[in-house]
N, C-alpha and C positions, 0 to 999 in steps of 0.2 A: 519327242521332237516337232516343232510347231512349222509348218508348210506357208504359215501365212507372213504378209508383209507386215513390219511393227504397227499394232495397233493405235490409232490416235483417234481424235474426236472424228477427223473427216472420214476415216474408214466406217467407224459407228454409224455415222449419217449416211454413207453410201449402203451399207446393209440395211438402216431403214428403208430408204428409196425402194430396194428390191424387195424388201417384204411386202411394203403395201403395192408394188407393180405386181407381184405375184399373185397377193388377193384380188387386185383389181382386175386381173387376167383371169382368174377362175371366175370370178361372177358374170362379166362379157359372156364368156364362154357359156356359161350356165343360163344366162338370162337369154342370149340368143337362141339356143336349142330348146328351152322349156317355151318361148313366146313362140317358136315354129318361124322367126325371121331368117333361119338358115338351115330350114330344114333337109335342104339338099347339100349342105356341107358338113356341118356338126353332127356328129350320131348318126349319119346315113345309114350306114350298113348295119351298125347294132345300138340304137337308140336307147336300150335299158343299160347296156355296160358303158356307154357314156354317162347316162344320167346317175348313175351309182359311182362312178368314178369322179364327175365333176362335185359332186355334192361332198366326196369324201375329200376333195383337195381345197375347196371352200373352207371345210372344217379345220383341214389342219393348215392352211393359210391363215385362219382367225385365230388360232391356239397359237401360232408363232409369233403374230404380231401381239397377243396380250403377254407373252414371255419377252418379247422386245420392249413393251411399255413398263414391264416388271423389272427390267435390266437385267433378265437372267439368260437371254438369248444375246450372245454378242458374236463378234467377228474372229472366233476362234477355228481352229482346224476341223474339228469334230461337229460342231454346230454347223458351219458352213458345208462342210461335206453330206451332212446329212439332209439338210436342206436340198441342196443341188441333186443327189442321186433321186431323192424322192420326186422331184421337179421332174427329172429326166423320165424316170419311170411313168408317172401319172402323165405327163404330155403324151409320151409315145402310146400308152393305151389309148388316151383319147383320140390319137391320129389312126388306132387301129379302129377304133371302134367308129369312125369317120369314113373308112374303106376310101380314101384319097390323099394317098401321100404325095401324088403328082399335083396336087391343088396347091402348093406352098404352104400347107400346116407344117411341113418339117422345119421350116424356118423361125417357128417358134423357140425350136432348141436351142437357137443362137444366144437369145438373151442370156440363158442361164450359164450357158459356155462362156460369155464374155464378162459375167460376173464372177465366173470361178477364176477366168484367167488374171482378173484384176486382183483378186485376195491371194489366190494361193501360188506357190513359187515350188520350182524344184519339178520332180517326177509326178507330183500330184495333179498338174495342169494338165499335164500329156495324158496322164491315165484317165482323167475324167473325160477326155474326147475321145479317146477308146472307148469307153464304157458306154458314151454315147451313141458312137458308131456302131458298135455290137448290136445295141438294143435295136438302131433302126433296120438294120441289116436281116436281125433274128424275125422283125417285126414283117418285113418285107417276103422273107421265104415262108413265114406261117400265111400270110395274105394269098402267096401264089399257091401255096398247098391247098388253101381251102376253096379255091378258085375266084377271090373277090379282087385279086391282084394280078400283074402280066409283068412282061419284060420290061415294061416303063417302070412299074413301080421298085423293080431293083434297082434300075438304072438311076432314080430318084433318091432312092438310098444311099447308093454310093455318092452320088452327089452332096447330098446333105452329111453325110460322114466326111467327105473332103472338106464341105464348109466349115464343120467342128474344129477341125484340126487348122485349118487357116485361122477362123476366129481366136484360136487357142493361142496360136504362134504370135498373129499380128498383135492380139491385146498383152501377151506377156510382154512383146518388146516395147509396146507404147507404156506399159505400168511401170516396166523397168526404167525406161526413160524419165518417167513423171517421178519415180523413186528418186533416181540420182538428182533431179533438179529440187525435190524437197528436201533431200540431204543435205545438199549443197545451201539451198535458203536455211536449212535449220541450223547448218553449221555457223552461217553468216548471224543468224540470230544469236546464237549462243555465242559469239564471238563479241556481238554488240551489247549483249548483257552483261557478260564478262567485265566488257570495258566500263560499261556504266555502274556495275559494282565496284568497280576499283576506282572510279570518281568518286563514288559515294562516300567511299570507306576514307578517300583522302579528305575530303568536305567534312566528313565526319569527326576526324581525328586530328585536324587543323587547329591549332591553339587560337587563330585568329577568328573570331565568331562571325559566321556566314548567314545572311537572312537573303532570301528573295521575295518581294512582294509584289503583287498585279497591278494591275491599274485600278482595281477598289480596295488597295491597300489591304489586301487578304494575305496571310503567309502562305508562300507555296515550297518554301522550304527554308531549314534552320537546323544548324549544326549543333553540336553539345556545347561547344565552347559559348556560342552564344546565348543559348537557353540557360546557360550555368551563370552568365554575366547578368542575366536580365531576371535572375531569379530570387525572390525574397521573403524569406521564412515559407519554403516548399512553395511557393505562389509564383506563377510565370507572370511578369507585367507587361509582355508583348510588345509591340512597336506601339501601338493604339494607344496603350496604357502611360508609355514614355511621352511625354509634351514636346520636348524639344525635337525629337525623331518625327512625331506625328506632325507637325507644322511644316519642316521642311518637305516631308512626302506630301502634304496637300499641296503644297507650292508646285510639285512637279507632276502632280495630277492634273492639276487647274491649268498651269502654264506652259509644263512641257520642258520646264528648266531644270536643269540636273543641279541638285543641291550642294554645295561643297561642304568638305568634311569639317568638323568641330569637335569639340572636348567639352563635355560637361560631366557632372557628378549624378548619379542616381541616387534615388531614395535611401539606399542603404549607403550611402557615404562612399559608393565606389565610382572612381573615376574611372570614363571612360572615351575614346575617341571612335568618331562614325565618321565613315567615310561612304562615298556614292559611285557607284557605275551603273550606267543604264545598259539592260541589254536590248541592243537592237531587234527586234522581232516586229514587223508590220501586223501581225496576227494579235499576237500575244505580249504587248509592250509591259515589260517588268523592270525592276530597279532591284541590283543587287546592294545590298549593304554590306560593310565591312566594320565590326564591332572589335575594338582593341582594347585591351585591359592596360591604362596607363601604368597601373601599379606593376604589373608584370613587364612592361617595354623598362620602366624604371628600373627595374630589377635584373632585366638582360643588360642594359648597359651598366649597372653597378658590377655585375659578375665582370664584365670585359676590363672594367676599371680596376676591381681587385685584382684579377688577374695580370694584368701588367704592372700593377703597384707591387704585388706580390713576387714577382721576379724580379723588380729592380730593388727592393727593399732587401731582398735574400741574398743577390749578391752584393750589394752594400755591406750588410752585414757580414757576410762572411770576409770581405776586403779589411773591414775594420777590426773583427776579432782578432786576427794573425797579430798585428801590431799592438794592438790592446794587451793580448798574451806576453808579450815581450817585456811593455812597459811594465805590467804588474810584476812579473818574473823579477825585473831588475829591480825595483822598487824594494820586493821580499828579500831579496840578495843584500840591497844597502841596510835593510832594517836591520839585518843580521850582523852588520859590521860593527867592531867594538870603538872605531873611529869615529862615529857619526855623533854629534853631539845631540842634546837634548831639543834645540829649536830645528834642526834636521829630522829628527824622528817625528816632530808636528806635522813637517812639509811631507815626510814620506805616508803619513797616517793619511792627509788630503789626497796623495796618489791614489791609495789603496781604496779610501772610498769612492772617489770619484770613477775608478777603474770598475769597480764593483757596480756603481749605477750605471755606467755606460754596459757592461755586461748585462746588467738585468732590462736594459732597453734593447739590446740586442736581440735577448731571449723572446721577447715579446714580439719584437719584430719577426723574428723568425716562424713562431706561433702562428703569427697573424699570415706569414706567406705559405704554413702549410694546410690553414683551414680548408676544410674538405666542404663541399655541396651540403645544403640542405638535406636532411633526408627524413622529413615530416611524418608523424604519427599521431595517434588520438590520444591524449592525455588526459587524464584526473586530474585536475590541478591540485583540489584539495588534499588528496591523498599523495599526489606527489610533493607537495610542500611539506608535509608530514614525515617525508622519507628525506626530503634535502636539509630540513633542520637538524635531524637525528645523525645525519653524516656530516654536517658542518660544525656542531657543536662536539664532535669527536677530535676534531682538530683547532678549533678555535675557541677563545674566552668570548663570552657576550650572551647577549640574552634576546630571544627571536619570539615576538607573539604573533601567533598567526591568527587574522579572523577572516573566516569565511561566510560572506553573507549569502551564499546560496548554498544549499545541502549537497549539491553535486554540479560541477561545471567543468565543461568537456572543452578541450581546445586541441588544436591540430600544429604541431610544432615539432620542429627537431628537436629531442630530449637533452642532447648534448650541448647543442648550442644553448637552450633555455639555461641550463645548469651553470654555463659561463656567463650568461647573462645576470642571473640572479648573484650567482658568487660575487662577483664585481659590484654589484651594488649594496649589497650586505655589507660587503669589506667596506667600501666608502662610508656606507651607512653608520658603520660600529664606530669608525674612527672618528667622524665628525662628531658624534653623539658624545662622545667620551671627551674630544675636546672643548665641547661647549658644554656638556652636563655632567662631566665628571664618572658617566656610566654608559659602558658599551650596551647600547639596546637599539633594535630597531623593529619597527612592526611591518608584517608583509599580510596586504589584505586585498583578497580576491572577490569579484563579482560580474556583473554582467550589464553592458552599457544600453541604456531601455532603447535610444534611437535605431542602434542598427544590430543589437542582439549581438556583439562579439563581446568575447569574455576579457577581463584583464587583470593585471597583479600590478598592485601598488608596493613599493618599497618606501617606507617611511623613516627617517632619521629626525633626531632633535638638535640638528647643527644649527648654525647661524645662517644659513641659507646662501645662495648664490646671487653675488651683486648683478644689476642690470647691464651693467657694461661688460661684464662677463658673461652672461647669460646666451648671447649669440655666439659664442665660441667653445663651449664646453662638449659639445661634441666632434670637435675638429681633431686631428691626429696631432699628437706632439705638444698640445696646450694642457698647461698645467698649471696650478697656483702653488702645489707641493713642491719642495726642494729637492725631493727624493723621489718625485714620480715622474714615469716615462711620457704621460699625457696619451697614452694609446688606451687606457682602460674602458671610458667611456664611448670613445670612438668604435673599438672592438664591438661593445655593447650595440651601439647603433647599426652597426654593418652586419651584426648576427641578426637583429632583429628584421631589417630590411631584406634579410636574404629568406625569412620565412614569411615575407609579407605582414610582419608585424610592425607597430609604430611604437618608438620610445620617446616620452616627453617628460619635461621637468615643469613643476611649479611649487610656487612658496605659498603655504597655507598661512595666510595673516592671524587667522583667528585661531589655529591650534598652534602657531609658532613652528612648525615643522616643514623639511622639505620632502616633497613627495616624487617620486619617478614614477611613472603610469609607462607600463606594457601592456599596450592593447594587441591582442593577436588576432590571428585570421578566425571567421567564421568556421565552425567544426565541419560545416556541410560543404565549406568552399574548396573546390579543388585548388592546391596550389601549385603553379606551374614552375617546372624546375628547369634548370640549364643540363 
């Protein structure tokens, strides 16, 4: 069990000061004795004994200093007690060799006592004072016995003993108060560090990018979201490399005018919004930048829209399904009647067919309303398309040609959403290819865009294409050019794409006379923010 107060850098420095002090004291006493400057004070009664003890004391103090430099001697109980006990014994012997306890030499014992009271706690502090008092009293009795002392020496020894106890108690009380103050300050420091750590973690985990720059436009703080948005191909662009941000920061640097927020597109086609907020500090003026991913903001708005639309469409679908079921059931009963003419049977077939179509639309709406949020995973597109083709052709007739222009293409997307998107596009492609060419065939091509290194999938069919006047409406809900279509297929593909921060577009290839749907996926190293 240690009797020491908790060891800190301060206690280690205090121990160093005391080690330097005792070496200086030993040198001073030895030099004054050897030069004869205090021949009537130091070593007056027994000069040979004083010389030997002073040399031994200087040697031990020098060794202690070397151990302290080597970081071997520390403010531990055993180390400190050994030093203090040796100091008490050496100083008492020097006082005895001087034969003059009444001359004030006994007060040299108060310094090691004060040091012991500062470092030691519990009974060790009082024990050290008792040990010093006993040494002084024994020395006084020995001096009286050999004729070099008298009653005044014994009285001086008593006064010295009392002084040791007073010093021990006073410094113990003082050190305890200092320790309480240090503990309170340490607790406040720990609390402040904890709050700072919480603040740092909040800033670090925020989805909004945070950047703080000083007046020299040096980055003082940047969180993960901002670094991710401003990173292209593992290379951090920084605010200096982003010209629109840098130009506005220069205006603030020169004129002190806070820039207004603006939206622009980074080199990797990432649209971001940047807002500015000055940090009012007269000594260290800084500017805080809020960098927001516009695609993520659009995705959040889309999620809210889809949630509301899903609840509404689900309610409408349930309300329609009940009377639709009654109509369909009544039509079936009428169709079984023997009193129905052939013309009436044709009308009942119309009722049945359109009931089935409405039911198909309702099922699509319910599937849409139950759609879960994206759960993106890293997908090997080439292998995924091979598996998709095998599974698709087990249940459908047709031909699927897969062309992989890179040996390995990684993408980050929800595999279930990707399956729904590609299935819908392939279904449409096979249908239109058969209508135009008489053959159910589509081509699926994978590659990586050169401008932003984003992977993409193209579904190519050989249909007649989409007219210009219809092109702006193909991704709208319930828009269809087919009599039996629900108008939700491409709309669902578009919504699922945006939920995964992907982009679905259409173009007609005039050179090869085919329709191309391109699904551009998120960069595999880019984090997809989800709600």
